[in-house]
C-alpha positions in Angstrom: 3.2 -37.6 73.3 6.3 -39.6 72.9 6.5 -42.3 75.4 10.2 -41.8 77.4 10.0 -45.7 78.0 9.9 -46.5 74.5 13.1 -46.1 73.6 15.0 -49.4 72.9 18.4 -49.4 74.6 21.1 -49.7 72.3 24.5 -51.6 73.2 27.7 -50.3 71.9 29.2 -53.0 70.2 32.8 -51.7 69.6 35.4 -54.2 70.9 38.2 -52.8 73.4 36.4 -49.6 74.9 36.3 -49.3 78.6 33.2 -49.6 80.4 33.0 -45.8 81.3 33.6 -44.6 77.9 30.8 -47.4 76.4 28.6 -45.6 79.4 29.1 -42.1 78.4 28.3 -43.2 74.6 25.0 -44.4 76.1 24.4 -41.4 78.0 24.8 -39.4 75.1 22.3 -41.3 73.1 19.7 -41.1 75.9 20.2 -37.5 76.3 19.8 -36.9 72.6 16.5 -39.1 72.4 15.2 -37.2 75.1 16.1 -33.7 73.6 14.7 -34.9 70.0 11.4 -36.1 72.0 11.0 -32.6 73.8 11.8 -31.0 70.5 9.2 -32.8 68.8 6.3 -32.1 71.2 7.2 -28.3 71.3 7.1 -28.7 67.4 3.7 -30.5 67.7 2.4 -27.6 70.4 3.6 -24.7 68.1 1.5 -26.2 65.2 -1.7 -26.5 67.5 -2.1 -30.1 67.3 -1.9 -30.7 70.9 -0.4 -29.3 74.2 2.3 -30.5 75.5 1.5 -33.1 78.9 3.3 -31.0 81.9 3.7 -34.3 83.9 4.9 -35.9 80.9 7.4 -32.6 80.2 8.7 -32.6 84.0 9.5 -36.3 83.7 11.3 -35.9 80.4 13.3 -32.5 82.2 14.0 -34.8 85.3 15.4 -37.5 83.3 17.4 -35.5 81.3 18.9 -33.7 84.1 19.8 -36.7 85.9 21.3 -38.1 82.6 23.4 -35.0 82.5 24.5 -35.3 86.2 25.8 -38.9 85.6 27.7 -37.6 82.6 29.1 -35.0 84.2 30.3 -37.3 87.1 31.7 -40.0 84.6 33.8 -37.0 82.8 34.8 -36.0 86.5 36.2 -39.2 87.0 38.0 -39.5 83.6 40.2 -36.3 84.9 41.9 -38.4 87.1 42.7 -40.8 84.5 44.1 -38.2 81.8 46.3 -37.4 85.3 47.6 -40.9 85.0 48.1 -40.8 81.2 50.3 -37.7 81.4 52.5 -39.1 84.3 52.8 -42.7 82.0 53.9 -40.4 79.0 56.2 -38.5 81.4 57.8 -41.8 82.5 58.2 -43.2 79.1 59.9 -39.9 78.4 62.1 -40.3 81.1 62.8 -44.0 80.3 63.5 -43.6 76.6 65.9 -40.8 77.5 67.9 -43.1 79.4 68.5 -45.8 77.3 69.8 -46.2 73.7 67.8 -46.8 70.8 68.4 -50.7 70.7 67.5 -51.1 74.5 64.5 -48.8 74.2 63.4 -51.1 71.2 63.8 -54.2 73.6 62.0 -52.7 76.4 59.0 -51.5 73.7 58.8 -55.0 72.1 58.4 -56.7 75.7 55.9 -54.3 76.9 53.9 -55.0 73.7 54.2 -58.7 74.1 52.7 -58.1 77.8 50.3 -56.0 76.7 49.0 -58.7 74.1 49.2 -61.3 76.6 47.1 -59.9 79.3 44.6 -58.2 76.4 45.3 -54.7 77.0 
């Protein structure tokens, strides 16, 4: 039987990703690993080599359920972030309409410089 504790954690090394996106990537990876382990155990059972250990199977399904729940909570929190992004987009649209192209270019240049200074 595959040991659930035998999976090496893999850190996401992509620079610039927010922590919640990194956690989502980790969760997706962990969920895929558990599903693969369950499928592998089921294939071995079908071939008749050995039965699935019911305790192991219960632990795997419980871990999978908890990971899926955490993933759902992270996605739900992201809904608020999308609303903020839409508000920012609307604000940019209003400001862009109220300024001539030269002034808008100056504002955009200043915002980009501030973003670089603050490491955004």
